[in-house]
C-alpha positions as CSV (number, residue, x, y, z in Angstrom):
1,X,-17.2,183.1,-161.4
2,X,-19.4,185.4,-160.5
3,X,-21.3,185.8,-157.1
4,X,-25.1,186.0,-157.8
5,X,-28.1,186.1,-155.4
6,X,-30.2,182.7,-155.7
7,X,-32.8,184.4,-157.6
8,X,-30.5,185.9,-159.9
9,X,-29.2,181.9,-160.6
10,X,-32.8,180.2,-161.2
11,X,-33.2,183.6,-163.6
12,X,-30.2,182.7,-165.7
13,X,-31.5,178.8,-165.5
14,X,-34.4,179.5,-166.8
15,X,-33.7,181.5,-168.9
16,X,-31.1,178.8,-170.5
17,X,-34.0,176.6,-170.8
18,X,-35.9,179.4,-172.7
19,X,-33.0,178.9,-175.1
20,X,-34.2,175.3,-175.5
21,X,-31.4,173.7,-172.8
22,X,-33.3,170.7,-171.4
23,X,-33.9,171.3,-167.5
24,X,-32.4,167.5,-167.2
25,X,-29.7,168.4,-169.5
26,X,-29.0,170.9,-166.5
27,X,-29.4,168.9,-163.7
28,X,-27.1,165.8,-165.3
29,X,-24.6,168.3,-165.6
30,X,-24.9,169.4,-161.9
31,X,-25.1,165.7,-160.8
32,X,-21.9,164.6,-162.3
33,X,-19.7,168.1,-160.7
34,X,-21.5,166.6,-157.3
35,X,-20.5,162.4,-158.5
36,X,-16.8,163.8,-159.3
37,X,-16.7,165.6,-156.1
38,X,-17.8,162.8,-154.3
39,X,-15.5,160.4,-156.3
40,X,-12.6,162.3,-154.7
41,X,-13.1,161.8,-150.9
42,X,-12.5,157.6,-151.8
43,X,-15.5,157.0,-149.6
44,X,-16.3,153.4,-149.1
45,X,-20.2,154.1,-147.7
46,X,-22.1,157.2,-148.6
47,X,-26.2,158.8,-147.1
48,X,-27.6,161.1,-149.5
49,X,-30.4,162.7,-147.5
50,X,-33.4,164.6,-150.6
51,X,-36.2,166.1,-150.3
52,X,-39.2,165.9,-152.9
53,X,-37.8,168.3,-155.3
54,X,-35.1,169.3,-157.5
55,X,-32.6,169.3,-155.1
56,X,-33.4,165.7,-154.3
57,X,-33.1,164.5,-157.9
58,X,-29.5,166.3,-158.4
59,X,-29.0,164.0,-155.5
60,X,-29.9,160.8,-156.7
61,X,-28.6,161.4,-160.3
62,X,-25.3,162.1,-158.8
63,X,-26.0,159.0,-156.8
64,X,-26.2,156.7,-159.9
65,X,-23.1,158.2,-161.2
66,X,-20.2,157.4,-158.5
67,X,-18.1,155.4,-158.8
68,X,-20.2,151.7,-158.6
69,X,-17.6,149.9,-155.3
70,X,-19.3,153.0,-153.5
71,X,-22.1,151.7,-151.3
72,X,-25.0,154.3,-151.7
73,X,-28.3,154.8,-149.2
74,X,-31.1,157.2,-150.4
75,X,-33.2,158.5,-147.6
76,X,-36.3,161.0,-149.0
77,X,-37.9,163.0,-145.9
78,X,-41.1,163.4,-147.7
79,X,-44.1,160.8,-148.4
80,X,-43.8,159.2,-152.5
81,X,-46.7,161.3,-153.0
82,X,-45.4,164.6,-152.2
83,X,-42.3,163.7,-155.2
84,X,-42.2,166.1,-158.2
85,X,-41.4,164.8,-162.0
86,X,-37.7,165.7,-161.7
87,X,-37.5,163.1,-158.7
88,X,-39.7,160.6,-160.3
89,X,-37.1,161.0,-163.4
90,X,-34.3,160.5,-161.3
91,X,-35.3,157.5,-159.8
92,X,-36.4,155.7,-162.7
93,X,-32.9,156.7,-164.7
94,X,-30.2,155.5,-162.4
95,X,-32.8,152.6,-160.5
96,X,-31.6,153.8,-157.5
97,X,-33.9,153.0,-154.5
98,X,-35.1,155.2,-152.2
99,X,-36.7,155.3,-149.0
100,X,-39.5,157.2,-148.1
101,X,-40.4,159.2,-144.5
102,X,-37.9,156.7,-142.4
103,X,-37.6,156.6,-138.9
104,X,-35.4,158.7,-137.1
105,X,-33.6,155.7,-135.5
106,X,-33.1,154.1,-138.7
107,X,-31.6,157.9,-140.8
108,X,-29.1,157.6,-137.3
109,X,-27.8,154.1,-137.8
110,X,-27.3,154.4,-141.3
111,X,-25.6,158.5,-141.0
112,X,-23.7,156.6,-138.2
113,X,-22.1,153.6,-140.5
114,X,-21.5,156.3,-143.5
115,X,-18.4,158.4,-144.2
116,X,-20.3,161.0,-145.7
117,X,-23.8,162.2,-145.6
118,X,-24.8,164.2,-148.9
119,X,-27.5,166.6,-147.8
120,X,-30.3,167.3,-150.4
121,X,-33.3,168.2,-149.0
122,X,-33.9,172.0,-150.2
123,X,-32.1,173.9,-152.4
124,X,-31.8,177.9,-153.7
125,X,-35.0,178.6,-153.9
126,X,-35.8,178.0,-150.1
127,X,-36.8,180.7,-148.0
128,X,-38.0,181.0,-144.5
129,X,-37.9,178.1,-141.9
130,X,-37.6,173.8,-142.1
131,X,-40.6,172.8,-140.6
132,X,-41.6,168.8,-139.8
133,X,-39.7,165.9,-141.0
134,X,-37.7,168.2,-142.8
135,X,-36.1,169.9,-140.1
136,X,-35.7,166.8,-138.0
137,X,-33.6,165.4,-140.5
138,X,-31.4,168.4,-140.3
139,X,-31.4,168.4,-137.0
140,X,-29.9,164.5,-137.2
141,X,-27.3,165.4,-140.0
142,X,-26.0,168.3,-137.5
143,X,-26.0,165.7,-134.7
144,X,-24.3,162.8,-136.5
145,X,-20.8,163.8,-136.1
146,X,-20.6,162.6,-139.8
147,X,-18.8,164.8,-142.3
148,X,-21.5,166.3,-144.7
149,X,-21.4,167.5,-148.0
150,X,-24.2,170.4,-149.3
151,X,-25.9,170.1,-153.0
152,X,-26.4,173.5,-154.2
153,X,-26.7,175.1,-150.9
154,X,-26.8,174.0,-147.3
155,X,-30.6,173.0,-146.6
156,X,-32.4,175.8,-145.1
157,X,-30.1,178.5,-145.5
158,X,-32.1,181.7,-147.4
159,X,-29.4,181.8,-151.5
160,X,-30.1,185.1,-151.5
161,X,-29.7,186.3,-147.7
162,X,-27.0,184.1,-146.0
163,X,-30.0,184.1,-143.5
164,X,-30.5,180.3,-142.0
165,X,-33.0,179.5,-138.8
166,X,-32.6,176.0,-139.1
167,X,-29.7,174.3,-141.9
168,X,-27.0,171.7,-142.2
169,X,-23.9,172.5,-141.4
170,X,-21.6,171.5,-143.8
171,X,-18.2,170.7,-144.5
172,X,-18.3,171.2,-148.2
173,X,-21.1,172.5,-150.5
174,X,-20.7,171.7,-154.2
175,X,-22.6,174.7,-155.6
176,X,-24.4,174.6,-159.1
177,X,-23.9,177.6,-162.2
178,X,-22.6,180.3,-160.2
179,X,-21.9,180.8,-156.5
180,X,-24.7,182.1,-154.8
181,X,-24.3,185.2,-152.5
182,X,-26.0,183.3,-149.8
183,X,-23.2,181.0,-149.1
184,X,-20.4,184.0,-148.7
185,X,-22.7,186.4,-146.0
186,X,-24.0,185.9,-142.5
187,X,-24.9,182.2,-141.5
188,X,-23.9,181.1,-144.7
189,X,-20.0,182.1,-144.6
190,X,-20.2,179.6,-141.2
191,X,-22.5,176.4,-142.3
192,X,-21.2,175.9,-146.3
193,X,-17.9,174.9,-145.6
194,X,-15.1,174.7,-148.2
195,X,-17.0,175.6,-151.3
196,X,-16.8,174.1,-155.2
197,X,-19.1,175.6,-158.2
198,X,-19.9,173.2,-161.0
199,X,-20.4,175.0,-164.3
200,X,-23.5,173.8,-166.3
201,X,-23.7,176.3,-169.4
202,X,-25.8,179.0,-167.6
203,X,-24.9,182.3,-169.7
204,X,-23.5,185.1,-167.2
205,X,-25.9,187.9,-167.3
206,X,-25.3,191.0,-168.0
207,X,-25.6,192.6,-164.5
208,X,-22.2,194.4,-163.4
209,X,-20.2,193.3,-160.5
210,X,-16.7,193.2,-159.8
211,X,-17.1,190.3,-156.7
212,X,-16.1,186.9,-157.7
213,X,-15.2,183.7,-156.6
214,X,-11.4,182.0,-157.6
215,X,-12.1,179.2,-159.8
216,X,-9.4,176.9,-161.0
217,X,-10.4,177.7,-164.6
218,X,-9.5,181.2,-163.5
219,X,-5.4,180.4,-162.5
220,X,-5.3,176.9,-163.9
221,X,-3.4,178.2,-167.1
222,X,-1.4,181.0,-165.1
223,X,0.6,179.0,-162.6
224,X,3.8,178.1,-163.6
225,X,5.0,175.4,-165.3
226,X,8.6,173.9,-166.1
227,X,9.8,172.0,-169.5
228,X,12.7,170.3,-170.6
229,X,14.9,173.9,-170.8
230,X,14.1,175.1,-167.3
231,X,16.4,175.5,-164.7
232,X,17.3,176.9,-161.3
233,X,17.0,180.0,-161.9
234,X,14.1,179.9,-164.6
235,X,11.9,178.4,-162.0
236,X,12.3,182.1,-160.0
237,X,14.4,182.8,-156.9
238,X,12.6,183.8,-153.9
239,X,15.0,186.3,-151.1
240,X,13.1,186.2,-147.7
241,X,13.9,188.1,-145.2
242,X,13.9,186.7,-141.5
243,X,14.0,188.0,-138.0
244,X,14.0,186.8,-134.6
245,X,11.3,183.7,-135.3
246,X,13.5,181.5,-137.3
247,X,10.5,178.7,-137.8
248,X,8.6,181.3,-139.7
249,X,10.8,182.6,-142.3
250,X,12.1,178.4,-143.0
251,X,8.1,177.7,-143.6
252,X,7.6,181.0,-146.1
253,X,11.3,179.4,-147.9
254,X,9.2,175.9,-147.5
255,X,5.8,177.6,-149.0
256,X,8.2,179.6,-152.0
257,X,10.0,176.0,-152.7
258,X,6.5,174.3,-152.9
259,X,5.4,176.9,-155.4
260,X,7.8,176.1,-157.4
261,X,10.3,178.8,-156.9
262,X,13.6,176.9,-157.8
263,X,15.5,179.0,-155.5
264,X,14.8,180.6,-152.2
265,X,17.5,182.5,-150.2
266,X,17.0,183.4,-146.4
267,X,18.5,186.5,-145.6
268,X,19.2,185.9,-141.5
269,X,17.7,182.8,-141.7
270,X,18.8,179.3,-140.4
271,X,19.1,176.9,-142.9
272,X,20.0,173.9,-140.9
273,X,16.5,172.7,-140.6
274,X,16.2,173.2,-144.7
275,X,19.0,172.7,-146.5
276,X,17.1,173.5,-149.6
277,X,17.6,177.4,-149.4
278,X,20.5,179.3,-149.8
279,X,21.6,181.5,-146.1
280,X,23.2,185.1,-146.0
281,X,23.9,187.5,-143.4
282,X,22.7,190.9,-143.3
283,X,26.2,192.3,-144.8
284,X,25.2,191.3,-147.6
285,X,24.7,194.2,-150.1
286,X,21.3,192.9,-151.3
287,X,20.7,195.4,-154.2
288,X,23.6,194.3,-156.0
289,X,22.6,189.8,-154.4
290,X,19.0,190.4,-155.9
291,X,20.2,191.6,-159.6
292,X,23.0,189.2,-159.6
293,X,21.4,186.4,-158.1
294,X,18.4,187.2,-160.8
295,X,15.9,187.4,-157.7
296,X,12.5,187.8,-158.8
297,X,10.1,188.3,-155.8
298,X,10.8,189.0,-152.0
299,X,9.0,188.3,-148.7
300,X,9.0,190.8,-145.7
301,X,7.9,190.1,-142.4
302,X,7.5,186.7,-141.2
303,X,8.6,185.8,-137.6
304,X,10.9,189.3,-138.3
305,X,9.8,190.2,-135.3
306,X,9.2,194.3,-133.6
307,X,12.4,194.2,-131.4
308,X,15.1,195.4,-133.9
309,X,13.8,198.8,-135.6
310,X,17.1,199.3,-137.1
311,X,17.2,196.5,-139.4
312,X,13.9,196.3,-140.0
313,X,14.1,200.2,-141.1
314,X,17.5,198.9,-143.0
315,X,15.4,196.3,-145.1
316,X,12.4,198.5,-145.8
317,X,14.4,200.6,-147.2
318,X,16.1,198.4,-149.7
319,X,12.5,197.4,-150.9
320,X,11.8,200.8,-151.0
321,X,14.8,200.7,-154.0
322,X,13.6,198.0,-156.0
323,X,10.5,197.5,-158.1
324,X,10.9,193.6,-157.3
325,X,7.6,192.2,-156.4
326,X,7.0,192.0,-152.7
327,X,4.8,189.6,-150.5
328,X,4.7,191.8,-147.0
329,X,2.9,189.5,-144.1
330,X,2.7,189.8,-140.4
331,X,5.4,192.1,-138.8
332,X,6.2,193.5,-142.3
333,X,2.5,195.0,-142.0
334,X,3.4,196.4,-138.6
335,X,6.7,197.6,-139.2
336,X,5.8,199.4,-142.6
337,X,2.8,201.1,-141.3
338,X,4.9,202.2,-138.3
339,X,8.1,203.5,-139.8
340,X,5.9,205.1,-142.8
341,X,6.4,202.8,-145.5
342,X,3.1,201.1,-146.8
343,X,3.1,203.8,-149.5
344,X,6.6,203.6,-149.8
345,X,6.8,200.1,-151.4
346,X,5.8,199.2,-154.7
347,X,4.8,196.6,-156.6
348,X,3.1,194.9,-153.0
349,X,1.1,192.3,-152.1
350,X,0.0,192.2,-148.2
351,X,-1.4,189.7,-146.4
352,X,-3.0,190.9,-142.9
353,X,-5.7,189.0,-141.0
354,X,-8.8,191.0,-139.6
355,X,-6.7,191.7,-136.5
356,X,-3.7,193.2,-139.1
357,X,-6.6,195.1,-140.9
358,X,-7.8,196.8,-138.4
359,X,-4.6,198.9,-138.0
360,X,-5.0,200.0,-142.0
361,X,-8.8,200.5,-142.1
362,X,-11.6,202.1,-140.5
363,X,-14.0,200.2,-143.0
364,X,-15.7,196.9,-142.3
365,X,-14.1,193.9,-141.9
366,X,-17.4,191.3,-141.9
367,X,-19.1,190.3,-145.4
368,X,-20.3,191.5,-147.8
369,X,-19.1,195.0,-146.7
370,X,-15.9,193.7,-146.3
371,X,-15.3,193.3,-150.2
372,X,-15.7,196.9,-150.0
373,X,-13.3,197.6,-147.6
374,X,-10.4,195.9,-148.8
375,X,-11.4,197.3,-152.2
376,X,-10.7,200.7,-150.8
377,X,-7.5,200.0,-148.8
378,X,-5.6,198.2,-151.8
379,X,-6.6,201.4,-154.1
380,X,-5.5,203.8,-151.6
381,X,-2.3,201.4,-150.7
382,X,-1.8,200.9,-155.0
383,X,-1.3,197.5,-154.3
384,X,-2.8,193.6,-153.8
385,X,-4.9,193.1,-150.9
386,X,-5.0,189.4,-149.1
387,X,-7.4,189.6,-146.2
388,X,-7.2,186.2,-145.0
389,X,-9.8,184.4,-143.3
390,X,-12.6,181.7,-143.9
391,X,-13.3,183.4,-147.2
392,X,-10.3,185.2,-148.0
393,X,-11.3,188.6,-149.6
394,X,-8.1,189.2,-152.7
395,X,-8.5,192.7,-154.4
396,X,-6.0,194.7,-156.7
397,X,-8.6,198.0,-156.3
398,X,-10.6,197.1,-159.1
399,X,-11.7,193.6,-159.0
400,X,-12.6,191.9,-156.0
401,X,-12.3,187.7,-155.5
402,X,-13.7,185.4,-153.0
403,X,-11.9,182.2,-152.0
404,X,-14.0,178.9,-152.1
405,X,-11.2,176.7,-150.1
406,X,-9.9,176.1,-147.0
407,X,-11.5,174.9,-143.9
408,X,-10.2,175.3,-139.8
409,X,-7.3,173.0,-140.4
410,X,-5.6,176.1,-141.3
411,X,-6.3,177.6,-137.8
412,X,-2.8,177.0,-136.7
413,X,0.7,178.6,-136.3
414,X,2.6,178.7,-139.6
415,X,0.1,177.8,-142.3
416,X,0.1,182.2,-142.7
417,X,3.9,182.1,-143.3
418,X,3.3,179.0,-145.7
419,X,0.9,180.9,-148.1
420,X,3.2,183.8,-148.0
421,X,5.8,181.6,-149.4
422,X,3.7,180.0,-152.0
423,X,2.6,183.5,-153.5
424,X,5.8,184.3,-153.9
425,X,7.1,181.5,-155.4
426,X,4.0,181.6,-158.0
427,X,5.2,185.7,-158.8
428,X,8.8,184.8,-158.8
429,X,7.8,181.9,-161.4
430,X,6.2,184.5,-163.6
431,X,2.7,185.5,-162.4
432,X,1.8,188.6,-161.5
433,X,1.1,190.3,-158.1
434,X,-2.9,189.5,-158.4
435,X,-3.1,186.5,-160.5
436,X,-0.5,185.2,-157.8
437,X,-2.1,186.3,-154.6
438,X,-5.5,184.3,-156.3
439,X,-3.5,180.9,-156.9
440,X,-1.4,180.9,-154.1
441,X,-4.3,181.4,-151.8
442,X,-6.8,179.0,-153.9
443,X,-4.3,176.2,-153.6
444,X,-2.8,176.6,-149.9
445,X,-6.8,176.3,-149.0
446,X,-7.1,173.4,-151.4
447,X,-4.0,171.6,-149.9
448,X,-6.1,171.9,-146.2
449,X,-8.7,170.4,-147.8
450,X,-6.9,167.6,-148.7
451,X,-5.7,167.2,-145.3
452,X,-9.5,167.4,-144.1
453,X,-10.6,164.4,-146.5
454,X,-7.4,162.3,-145.5
455,X,-7.0,163.1,-141.8
456,X,-10.2,164.9,-140.3
457,X,-10.2,168.5,-138.7
458,X,-7.6,168.2,-136.1
459,X,-3.5,168.1,-136.1
460,X,-2.7,169.8,-139.2
461,X,0.9,171.0,-138.9
462,X,1.9,173.7,-141.7
463,X,4.2,171.3,-143.1
464,X,1.9,169.3,-143.5
465,X,0.1,171.3,-145.9
466,X,3.1,172.1,-147.6
467,X,3.2,168.2,-148.6
468,X,-0.1,168.4,-150.1
469,X,0.7,171.5,-152.1
470,X,2.2,169.3,-155.1
471,X,-1.1,167.7,-155.2
472,X,-3.4,170.3,-155.2
473,X,-1.7,171.8,-157.8
474,X,-1.7,168.6,-159.9
475,X,-5.8,169.1,-159.1
476,X,-5.4,172.8,-160.2
477,X,-3.7,172.3,-163.0
478,X,-6.0,169.0,-164.5
479,X,-9.2,171.4,-163.2
480,X,-10.6,168.6,-161.3
481,X,-13.5,169.3,-158.9
482,X,-11.6,168.1,-155.8
């Protein structure tokens, strides 16, 4: 999905209405998506805090659509005489009661009992600074300690610029029509949490842009599936070069298996804690092994270490002699640069975090300038670049994709190793390197979101994320908003 300024999305909305689509039809579509996401949380009690306009109306319609066994309370921060016609219509069609101008104590007490708070105060058209009761409500939401879902954009955020004087800090944002630029830049990248986009039927504007947000519809049909004719070799064989830190290579192997690979081989690895993996030593004739065992993708770097330069060069020399797709991560990036193999390794995905990327480019690694930096780096290396971070950026040198899933649960050792393996698993199963990178980053982030929903934001292990990957893939294949 294209990333547009909020003002451009508003213009697209107006064009749809001018063409004959009812504005309330668009509102219903948006509310259905928001309700679907809220239902995915399994919450028993949800509190909606609304403004008097269209954003509040979206929330009220969604409140009427969520499953009946969810207890719902709706509060509006404005008096009833300030509500617009869409807000009034939303009340009439849902039959939900609204408490206007609640006291601070009442709002705090209600949120204290809630599983989730839904923020519907201001929407895409907001600019400037929140004032009065709206500002007080934003502060109370942020102080509540409850998980927050923002409707379209976090209230108080400028959806064009990402600026926010005072804004709701969301754990999840369900945005409508198209992803807004303000959710990816400035303060917006920090306060909007994990993103979901609801297609409400707006036409893609003619504006040319190579920057898009990954959506399930982009990747669902590309993710490999098995049928009754499948076997371990047709499902893809991944070769992982292990090094000093055996746990990292095991996590990469686990990621490849969870990503659908039928076979995983660990070269120089320790298979005792992962009996599903084949273990071979470094005396192997790897080019012969690759051909005979039908290896389809290779991982180099996770846990390899930097203390065995001769072995590192030996491995990279092998990699330079095969056209197979390769995922190069962590120490692999450092070693490839140090020994002059960055451009010798063809058909590659390089997966640096910002610290590693700084060794590869002098360009800005802060959005939105980082988007062009990654694109230029990909073109320079003739590779796919995955700049890992809160809004991971992926480019093949032509297109730039931004990942909307994931959360700070992933700030834990081993999750990057796992991601490398998932990527290789998808690619070994038949995906191209660019599509495989996009799908793996999205699925990996979605698995982290599933952990956050169920367990909160602390205590995740890389293995926990791996265990949730099959569920994440099922959600993607079904194209559900979860």
